C-alpha positions as CSV (number, residue, x, y, z in Angstrom):
1,M,75.5,93.7,163.6
2,I,75.1,96.2,166.5
3,A,72.0,96.5,168.7
4,V,70.8,100.1,169.2
5,A,69.9,100.8,172.8
6,Y,66.8,103.0,173.0
7,K,63.6,102.8,175.0
8,R,61.6,100.8,172.5
9,A,59.3,97.8,172.6
10,S,61.7,95.8,170.4
11,E,65.5,95.9,170.2
12,R,66.8,97.6,167.0
13,F,69.7,96.4,164.9
14,E,71.8,98.5,162.5
15,L,71.9,97.4,158.9
16,E,72.4,98.9,155.5
17,S,70.3,97.2,152.9
18,P,68.7,98.4,149.6
19,V,65.0,98.3,149.4
20,M,62.3,99.0,146.8
21,I,59.4,100.9,148.3
22,E,56.0,100.4,146.7
23,D,53.1,102.7,147.5
24,F,50.2,100.4,148.4
25,I,47.6,102.6,146.8
26,T,49.3,103.9,143.6
27,G,51.7,101.1,142.9
28,F,54.5,103.5,142.2
29,K,58.0,102.3,143.3
30,Y,60.9,104.1,144.8
31,N,64.4,103.2,145.9
32,G,65.6,103.5,149.4
33,V,67.9,102.1,152.0
34,I,67.0,100.4,155.3
35,Y,69.4,101.5,158.1
36,N,67.9,99.7,161.1
37,Y,65.2,97.2,161.8
38,S,63.4,95.4,164.7
39,A,60.7,92.8,165.2
40,D,58.2,95.6,164.9
41,G,59.5,97.8,162.0
42,V,62.3,99.5,160.1
43,Y,63.9,102.9,159.7
44,L,64.7,103.8,156.1
45,E,65.7,106.7,153.9
46,S,64.4,107.5,150.4
47,G,63.7,110.4,148.1
48,Y,60.0,109.5,148.5
49,A,58.1,111.2,151.4
50,P,55.0,109.2,152.3
51,R,52.7,110.7,154.9
52,P,52.1,109.0,158.2
53,G,49.4,106.4,158.0
54,R,50.3,105.5,154.4
55,K,50.7,101.8,153.7
56,L,53.8,100.6,151.8
57,R,55.2,97.3,150.5
58,L,58.9,96.8,151.1
59,H,60.7,94.7,148.6
60,V,64.0,93.8,150.4
61,N,66.9,93.4,147.9
62,G,69.6,92.4,150.4
63,A,70.3,90.7,153.7
64,P,68.4,87.4,153.0
65,D,69.7,85.9,156.3
66,I,67.8,88.7,158.2
67,F,64.7,89.3,156.1
68,T,63.1,85.9,155.7
69,I,60.5,86.9,153.1
70,P,61.2,89.3,150.2
71,T,58.1,91.5,150.7
72,Y,56.7,93.2,153.8
73,L,53.6,95.4,154.3
74,A,54.2,98.3,156.6
75,E,52.6,101.6,157.7
76,V,54.4,104.9,157.9
77,R,54.5,106.1,161.6
78,W,56.6,109.2,161.1
79,R,58.7,111.0,158.6
80,R,61.3,113.8,158.6
81,S,63.4,115.8,156.1
82,L,67.1,115.1,156.3
83,P,69.7,117.8,156.2
84,E,70.9,118.5,152.7
85,N,74.4,117.2,151.9
86,T,74.5,114.8,154.9
87,A,72.5,111.9,153.6
88,P,72.1,110.3,150.2
89,Y,68.3,110.7,150.3
90,A,66.0,113.6,151.3
91,F,63.7,111.9,153.7
92,G,63.9,109.4,156.6
93,F,60.9,107.6,158.0
94,G,59.8,104.9,160.4
95,L,57.6,102.1,159.5
96,K,55.7,99.6,161.6
97,Y,54.9,96.2,160.1
98,C,51.2,95.5,159.4
């Protein structure tokens, strides 16, 4: 595991772990992959593009030694479209734990 050095409140760590994203309001579920995490939140990619402010439940499918509970509530802080043919998913977004 490698720490990512940025000017952030919490140190981020690289990771690749599958996740199920559940929209808190609709209950619809989407697949995604977490690529880094910190004590405050995660960065993940998915085909789902939630708007900033939207609340999501993250159901972590892997890395049980890192994610101590299987479900997290988080809020979308930002999102962006990913360049076509460079990533397996169309959108990347940052989440902050609630």
